[in-house]
KEKE-3310 file (N, C-alpha, C; in steps of 0.2 Angstrom, whole numbers, plus 5000, padded with zeros to 4 digits):
npx = (5467:5461:5472:5474:5462:5464:5475:5469:5460:5469:5475:5464:5462:5473:5472:5460:5464:5474:5466:5458:5468:5473:5461:5459:5471:5468:5457:5463:5471:5462:5453:5454:5455:5450:5459:5472:5487:5495:5510:5516:5529:5536:5548:5557:5565:5577:5576:5582:5592:5596:5586:5592:5591:5595:5609:5613:5615:5604:5601:5590:5582:5582:5594:5594:5599:5596:5594:5586:5576:5564:5552:5537:5521:5503:5495:5481:5464:5466:5465:5464:5466:5461:5467:5455:5448:5441:5439:5445:5441:5450:5446:5439:5441:5452:5462:5472:5487:5503:5517:5534:5549:5559:5555:5558:5550:5537:5538:5533:5518:5506:5494:5479:5469:5465:5455:5460:5469:5475:5483:5484:5486:5487:5479:5479:5477:5484:5484:5469:5452:5437:5427:5433:5441:5432:5428:5439:5440:5430:5436:5436:5439:5449:5462:5466:5473:5485:5490:5491:5501:5512:5514:5506:5495:5487:5477:5461:5453:5460:5464:5471:5489:5493:5505:5522:5536:5551:5566:5582:5588:5598:5603:5607:5603:5599:5611:5614:5610:5593:5577:5565:5548:5536:5519:5505:5487:5470:5466:5457:5446:5452:5455:5465:5468:5474:5474:5483:5485:5493:5500:5506:5521:5522:5510:5503:5502:5491:5488:5483:5494:5504:5512:5513:5524:5524:5534:5536:5542:5545:5548:5554:5559:5550:5540:5543:5549:5543:5532:5527:5537:5543:5550:5559:5567:5559:5549:5549:5540:5528:5512:5499:5488:5491:5503:5502:5492:5498:5508:5501:5497:5509:5512:5506:5515:5525:5526:5530:5531:5543:5546:5538:5537:5534:5536)
npy = (4867:4880:4887:4885:4890:4904:4906:4905:4915:4926:4925:4928:4941:4947:4945:4952:4965:4966:4966:4977:4987:4986:4988:5002:5007:5005:5013:5026:5026:5025:5035:5048:5065:5082:5095:5099:5104:5104:5102:5104:5100:5105:5099:5103:5095:5088:5074:5067:5075:5090:5105:5119:5135:5144:5142:5128:5114:5103:5087:5080:5064:5064:5070:5084:5099:5108:5124:5129:5142:5147:5139:5135:5132:5130:5123:5115:5111:5102:5086:5074:5058:5046:5032:5025:5027:5038:5054:5070:5086:5099:5116:5124:5137:5141:5133:5135:5137:5143:5136:5141:5140:5150:5157:5153:5152:5149:5135:5128:5122:5127:5120:5122:5118:5105:5090:5079:5065:5049:5051:5043:5046:5058:5070:5081:5095:5101:5116:5124:5122:5122:5130:5140:5145:5152:5161:5169:5174:5183:5193:5189:5178:5168:5164:5173:5186:5181:5173:5183:5191:5182:5180:5171:5172:5174:5182:5191:5184:5173:5167:5157:5152:5136:5129:5135:5133:5137:5142:5141:5131:5119:5109:5095:5100:5113:5123:5135:5144:5144:5151:5143:5139:5132:5131:5127:5126:5132:5129:5132:5120:5111:5108:5105:5103:5093:5080:5073:5058:5053:5040:5039:5035:5033:5035:5052:5059:5069:5079:5089:5093:5089:5092:5086:5084:5082:5077:5081:5076:5084:5080:5088:5085:5076:5084:5087:5075:5063:5049:5053:5060:5075:5085:5099:5105:5103:5112:5125:5133:5129:5130:5126:5115:5098:5094:5100:5093:5081:5084:5087:5075:5069:5076:5069:5060:5067:5069:5063:5055:5057:5056:5056:5067:5066:5075)
npz = (5416:5419:5416:5402:5397:5400:5392:5380:5380:5380:5368:5359:5363:5358:5345:5342:5345:5335:5323:5326:5325:5312:5305:5308:5302:5289:5288:5289:5278:5267:5269:5263:5263:5261:5252:5240:5232:5216:5206:5189:5179:5164:5154:5142:5128:5116:5107:5117:5122:5131:5128:5120:5117:5102:5100:5101:5090:5082:5074:5062:5058:5044:5041:5042:5049:5063:5071:5085:5089:5094:5105:5110:5117:5119:5134:5139:5147:5158:5165:5179:5184:5197:5207:5209:5197:5196:5189:5190:5184:5180:5183:5169:5166:5172:5166:5156:5149:5145:5139:5138:5131:5133:5144:5159:5171:5166:5163:5173:5179:5191:5199:5209:5223:5222:5224:5237:5234:5226:5212:5196:5183:5170:5159:5145:5134:5118:5113:5111:5114:5103:5108:5116:5107:5098:5107:5108:5095:5097:5104:5118:5132:5143:5139:5130:5132:5137:5126:5117:5123:5122:5109:5102:5095:5080:5073:5074:5066:5061:5073:5086:5088:5091:5094:5092:5084:5079:5070:5063:5049:5040:5026:5015:5002:5005:5009:5015:5030:5034:5037:5047:5051:5061:5064:5073:5073:5070:5054:5039:5037:5046:5063:5071:5085:5099:5111:5125:5134:5149:5158:5175:5182:5196:5209:5210:5225:5231:5244:5258:5265:5256:5241:5226:5212:5195:5183:5167:5151:5136:5121:5108:5096:5090:5084:5070:5067:5071:5070:5058:5046:5042:5030:5030:5020:5009:5011:5021:5029:5038:5040:5038:5028:5022:5029:5041:5048:5049:5058:5069:5073:5076:5088:5098:5102:5108:5122:5138:5154:5166:5180:5197:5210:5227:5238)
capx = (5461:5461:5478:5472:5457:5467:5479:5464:5457:5474:5476:5458:5462:5478:5469:5455:5469:5477:5461:5456:5473:5473:5455:5461:5476:5464:5453:5467:5474:5457:5449:5458:5450:5453:5462:5479:5490:5499:5514:5517:5535:5537:5555:5558:5571:5577:5579:5586:5597:5593:5584:5595:5589:5599:5616:5614:5612:5601:5600:5585:5583:5583:5600:5593:5602:5592:5596:5580:5576:5557:5548:5532:5514:5498:5493:5474:5460:5469:5461:5468:5462:5464:5467:5449:5445:5438:5442:5444:5443:5453:5441:5441:5443:5459:5466:5475:5494:5508:5524:5538:5556:5563:5553:5559:5544:5532:5539:5530:5511:5504:5487:5477:5463:5463:5453:5465:5468:5481:5481:5489:5486:5485:5477:5479:5476:5489:5480:5463:5445:5434:5423:5437:5444:5427:5427:5445:5438:5426:5439:5435:5442:5454:5468:5467:5478:5491:5492:5494:5508:5517:5514:5503:5488:5488:5473:5455:5450:5464:5464:5477:5494:5493:5512:5526:5542:5555:5573:5586:5590:5602:5603:5611:5600:5599:5617:5614:5605:5587:5572:5559:5542:5530:5514:5499:5481:5465:5467:5452:5441:5456:5456:5472:5469:5474:5475:5487:5484:5499:5500:5511:5525:5520:5504:5504:5498:5489:5486:5483:5501:5509:5511:5517:5527:5524:5540:5534:5547:5542:5553:5552:5561:5544:5536:5544:5553:5540:5531:5527:5543:5542:5556:5559:5570:5553:5545:5551:5535:5523:5507:5493:5489:5492:5508:5500:5488:5503:5512:5497:5497:5516:5512:5503:5521:5530:5526:5531:5532:5550:5545:5534:5540:5529:5538)
capy = (4869:4887:4890:4884:4895:4910:4907:4906:4922:4931:4925:4931:4948:4949:4945:4957:4971:4967:4967:4984:4992:4985:4992:5009:5009:5005:5019:5031:5025:5025:5040:5054:5071:5089:5097:5101:5107:5099:5105:5100:5103:5103:5099:5103:5092:5086:5068:5065:5081:5096:5110:5125:5139:5149:5140:5121:5112:5096:5084:5075:5058:5066:5074:5091:5102:5113:5128:5131:5149:5147:5133:5137:5129:5130:5117:5116:5106:5097:5081:5070:5052:5043:5025:5022:5028:5045:5059:5077:5090:5106:5121:5126:5144:5141:5127:5137:5139:5144:5134:5144:5138:5156:5159:5147:5151:5146:5128:5125:5124:5126:5118:5123:5116:5098:5085:5075:5058:5046:5051:5039:5048:5065:5071:5088:5097:5105:5121:5126:5119:5127:5135:5145:5148:5156:5167:5173:5178:5189:5197:5187:5172:5168:5163:5178:5191:5177:5171:5189:5193:5177:5180:5165:5174:5176:5188:5190:5179:5167:5164:5155:5147:5131:5128:5139:5130:5141:5143:5140:5125:5118:5102:5094:5104:5120:5124:5141:5144:5146:5151:5138:5140:5127:5134:5123:5130:5131:5131:5130:5115:5107:5111:5103:5102:5086:5079:5068:5055:5050:5036:5041:5029:5032:5040:5058:5059:5075:5080:5096:5094:5086:5095:5082:5087:5078:5079:5079:5078:5086:5079:5092:5082:5073:5088:5085:5069:5058:5044:5057:5064:5082:5088:5107:5106:5103:5118:5127:5137:5124:5133:5124:5110:5091:5093:5102:5087:5075:5086:5087:5068:5068:5079:5064:5056:5071:5069:5057:5057:5055:5053:5060:5068:5067:5078)
capz = (5413:5420:5412:5395:5396:5401:5386:5374:5380:5379:5361:5356:5364:5354:5338:5341:5345:5328:5318:5327:5323:5305:5302:5309:5297:5282:5287:5288:5271:5262:5271:5261:5263:5260:5245:5240:5226:5211:5201:5183:5176:5157:5153:5134:5126:5109:5105:5123:5124:5133:5123:5121:5111:5099:5099:5100:5084:5082:5068:5061:5054:5037:5040:5042:5055:5066:5077:5087:5092:5098:5106:5115:5115:5124:5137:5141:5148:5162:5169:5183:5186:5202:5207:5208:5191:5196:5185:5192:5178:5182:5181:5162:5165:5174:5163:5150:5151:5139:5140:5133:5133:5134:5150:5164:5176:5162:5163:5179:5180:5198:5200:5215:5226:5219:5229:5239:5231:5223:5205:5192:5176:5168:5152:5144:5127:5115:5110:5114:5111:5099:5111:5118:5101:5096:5112:5106:5089:5099:5109:5125:5134:5148:5136:5125:5134:5138:5120:5114:5125:5120:5101:5100:5092:5074:5072:5076:5061:5061:5080:5090:5087:5097:5095:5088:5083:5074:5070:5056:5047:5034:5024:5009:4997:5008:5013:5019:5036:5032:5043:5047:5056:5061:5068:5072:5074:5066:5047:5035:5041:5051:5069:5074:5092:5101:5118:5127:5141:5151:5164:5179:5185:5203:5210:5213:5231:5233:5251:5261:5267:5251:5234:5221:5206:5189:5178:5160:5146:5130:5116:5102:5089:5088:5080:5063:5066:5074:5065:5052:5044:5039:5027:5030:5014:5004:5013:5028:5032:5039:5044:5036:5023:5025:5034:5048:5051:5051:5064:5075:5075:5080:5095:5103:5104:5111:5129:5142:5161:5169:5187:5201:5217:5232:5244)
cpx = (5460:5466:5476:5467:5460:5472:5475:5462:5462:5475:5470:5459:5468:5476:5464:5459:5472:5472:5459:5461:5473:5467:5456:5466:5472:5460:5457:5469:5468:5453:5453:5453:5454:5455:5469:5481:5494:5504:5516:5523:5535:5544:5556:5565:5571:5580:5584:5591:5593:5591:5588:5594:5594:5606:5617:5611:5609:5600:5594:5587:5584:5589:5599:5596:5598:5595:5589:5580:5569:5554:5543:5525:5509:5496:5486:5470:5463:5464:5466:5463:5465:5464:5461:5445:5441:5442:5440:5446:5444:5448:5444:5444:5450:5464:5469:5482:5498:5515:5529:5545:5560:5561:5553:5553:5538:5532:5535:5523:5509:5497:5485:5470:5460:5461:5459:5464:5475:5480:5487:5489:5484:5484:5477:5479:5482:5485:5474:5457:5442:5430:5427:5440:5439:5426:5433:5443:5433:5429:5438:5439:5448:5461:5470:5473:5485:5494:5494:5500:5513:5517:5511:5496:5489:5484:5466:5451:5454:5465:5471:5482:5494:5500:5516:5533:5546:5562:5576:5588:5595:5601:5607:5609:5599:5605:5617:5608:5599:5581:5567:5554:5537:5525:5508:5493:5476:5466:5461:5447:5445:5457:5463:5473:5469:5475:5479:5486:5491:5498:5506:5515:5524:5514:5506:5499:5496:5486:5486:5491:5506:5507:5516:5519:5527:5529:5538:5540:5544:5548:5551:5554:5555:5539:5537:5547:5550:5538:5529:5533:5541:5549:5555:5562:5564:5548:5546:5546:5529:5517:5500:5494:5490:5497:5506:5496:5493:5507:5508:5497:5504:5516:5510:5509:5526:5531:5527:5532:5539:5549:5540:5537:5534:5531:5538)
cpy = (4877:4890:4890:4889:4902:4912:4908:4913:4927:4931:4928:4939:4951:4950:4951:4964:4972:4969:4975:4989:4992:4989:5000:5011:5010:5011:5025:5032:5027:5032:5047:5060:5077:5090:5099:5104:5102:5104:5101:5103:5100:5104:5098:5100:5091:5080:5066:5070:5087:5101:5116:5129:5143:5147:5133:5119:5104:5093:5079:5069:5059:5070:5081:5094:5108:5117:5131:5137:5150:5141:5135:5134:5130:5124:5119:5110:5100:5093:5076:5064:5048:5035:5021:5023:5034:5050:5066:5082:5097:5111:5124:5133:5145:5137:5129:5140:5139:5142:5137:5143:5144:5159:5154:5146:5148:5138:5124:5127:5122:5126:5118:5120:5110:5094:5080:5068:5055:5046:5047:5041:5055:5066:5079:5089:5101:5110:5122:5123:5124:5132:5141:5149:5154:5162:5172:5177:5184:5194:5195:5181:5173:5168:5169:5183:5187:5175:5178:5191:5188:5176:5173:5166:5177:5183:5186:5184:5172:5163:5162:5151:5142:5129:5132:5136:5133:5141:5143:5133:5125:5111:5101:5099:5111:5121:5130:5141:5147:5146:5146:5140:5135:5130:5130:5128:5128:5133:5128:5126:5111:5111:5110:5104:5095:5086:5073:5065:5051:5046:5038:5035:5028:5037:5046:5059:5066:5075:5087:5098:5092:5089:5091:5086:5081:5081:5076:5081:5079:5085:5082:5090:5078:5077:5087:5079:5063:5052:5047:5061:5070:5084:5096:5109:5107:5108:5120:5131:5133:5127:5131:5118:5103:5090:5095:5096:5082:5077:5086:5079:5066:5071:5074:5060:5060:5071:5063:5059:5053:5052:5058:5061:5069:5070:5085)
cpz = (5413:5416:5404:5393:5396:5394:5380:5374:5378:5371:5357:5357:5359:5347:5337:5341:5338:5323:5319:5324:5315:5302:5303:5304:5290:5282:5286:5281:5266:5263:5269:5260:5262:5253:5245:5233:5222:5207:5195:5180:5169:5155:5145:5133:5118:5108:5111:5125:5127:5128:5125:5115:5108:5097:5098:5094:5085:5075:5067:5058:5047:5036:5039:5049:5057:5071:5079:5091:5096:5099:5112:5112:5121:5127:5140:5144:5152:5166:5173:5185:5192:5202:5207:5202:5191:5193:5188:5186:5181:5179:5174:5162:5168:5171:5157:5152:5145:5142:5135:5136:5135:5141:5155:5169:5172:5162:5168:5180:5187:5198:5207:5217:5222:5225:5231:5236:5228:5216:5201:5185:5175:5161:5151:5136:5125:5111:5114:5111:5107:5102:5113:5112:5098:5101:5110:5100:5091:5103:5116:5126:5139:5145:5132:5126:5134:5131:5116:5116:5123:5112:5099:5098:5086:5073:5074:5072:5061:5068:5083:5087:5093:5099:5090:5089:5078:5075:5063:5055:5041:5032:5017:5003:4999:5012:5017:5024:5033:5037:5042:5052:5055:5066:5067:5075:5070:5059:5043:5039:5046:5057:5072:5081:5094:5108:5119:5134:5143:5158:5168:5182:5192:5204:5213:5219:5234:5240:5253:5262:5262:5244:5229:5215:5200:5184:5171:5155:5140:5125:5109:5096:5086:5083:5072:5062:5071:5069:5059:5051:5040:5036:5027:5023:5008:5006:5020:5032:5033:5043:5042:5031:5027:5030:5041:5052:5053:5057:5070:5077:5079:5087:5100:5106:5108:5118:5133:5150:5164:5176:5191:5208:5221:5239:5243)
residu = (MET:GLN:LYS:SER:PHE:GLN:LYS:ALA:MET:ALA:SER:ILE:ALA:VAL:ALA:LEU:LEU:PHE:VAL:SER:CYS:SER:GLY:SER:ASP:ASP:THR:ILE:ILE:ASN:ASN:ILE:THR:GLY:ALA:GLY:ASN:LEU:ARG:VAL:GLU:PHE:ASP:ASN:ALA:TYR:ASN:GLY:ASP:ASP:LEU:ILE:LEU:GLY:SER:GLN:THR:TYR:THR:THR:SER:GLY:ASN:GLU:THR:LEU:LYS:ILE:GLU:THR:ALA:LYS:TYR:ILE:ILE:SER:ASN:ILE:GLU:LEU:THR:ASP:ALA:ASN:GLY:ASN:THR:PHE:VAL:TYR:PRO:LYS:SER:ASP:SER:TYR:PHE:ILE:VAL:ASP:GLU:SER:ASN:PRO:SER:SER:LEU:PHE:LEU:ASN:LEU:THR:ASN:ILE:PRO:ALA:GLY:ASN:TYR:ASN:SER:ILE:LYS:PHE:GLY:ILE:GLY:ILE:ASP:GLN:GLU:GLN:TRP:GLU:MET:GLY:ALA:GLU:GLY:GLN:GLY:THR:ILE:LEU:PRO:LEU:ALA:GLN:ASP:ALA:ASP:LEU:PHE:TRP:SER:TRP:THR:ALA:GLY:TYR:LYS:PHE:LEU:ALA:PHE:GLU:GLY:GLN:PHE:THR:SER:ALA:THR:VAL:PRO:ASP:GLU:THR:LEU:PHE:MET:VAL:HIS:THR:GLY:LYS:THR:GLY:THR:ASP:TYR:ASN:TYR:THR:ALA:VAL:SER:LEU:ALA:LEU:PRO:ALA:ALA:ALA:LEU:VAL:ARG:PRO:GLU:ILE:THR:PRO:GLU:ILE:HIS:VAL:VAL:ALA:ASP:LEU:SER:LYS:ILE:ILE:ASP:GLY:SER:ASN:LYS:ILE:SER:LEU:SER:GLU:GLY:ALA:MET:VAL:MET:GLY:GLY:ALA:LYS:LEU:ALA:ARG:ILE:THR:GLU:ASN:LEU:LYS:GLN:MET:PHE:SER:VAL:ALA:HIS:VAL:HIS:ASN:ASP)
# end
């Protein structure tokens, strides 16, 4: 009888120890505190191929051959959503970046002082919101000097270029290399700003001691060769009108997340 009692007490002690340890682990896992940093890489490509400016040629589904010389765009208004559905809005005054393929350092966005958490989606704008646009028209705003330096500012009245996609093209009806330019931005009553939300294939574990990196692929073929097909042969200078609204819709398809590094 005494041995049975001792065995029973030993079993209870082991069970309590297991519950205690499990509870402690859960507390460690769920009690995420502090703040950390996050890096977002924008890897520009063209229909599965690396984007190489000035020399490589690319062919559209409409058999137009492109040689891309300029590829840059404004990323803004970044938001991160964690596994519990909580959204962290990166401070707006710091949330304007210019991604320029000719400037390798610009392809990496370094975000700081982010609440520690397990983030499973990212949202950002392509271009700038109207409030910031109006500040630029008054000669103010965080993004203004950056845009001026990157030649992404038309004028005080026309405002910002949200995206600049330029180069030379040929086609069956345009046999000689011809300049093309695609610029998005505010034109008339069309604002042409859009936002993209991307689910992450693995959570970005922001911690004081961990700086995750989200690898975003930007497939520039989607600009004129997404669900809306834009023929450069029918007009190589696209800076307004109905085509620009269709290109803005295409931009939503341009971005995807390849992977997340948590080391």
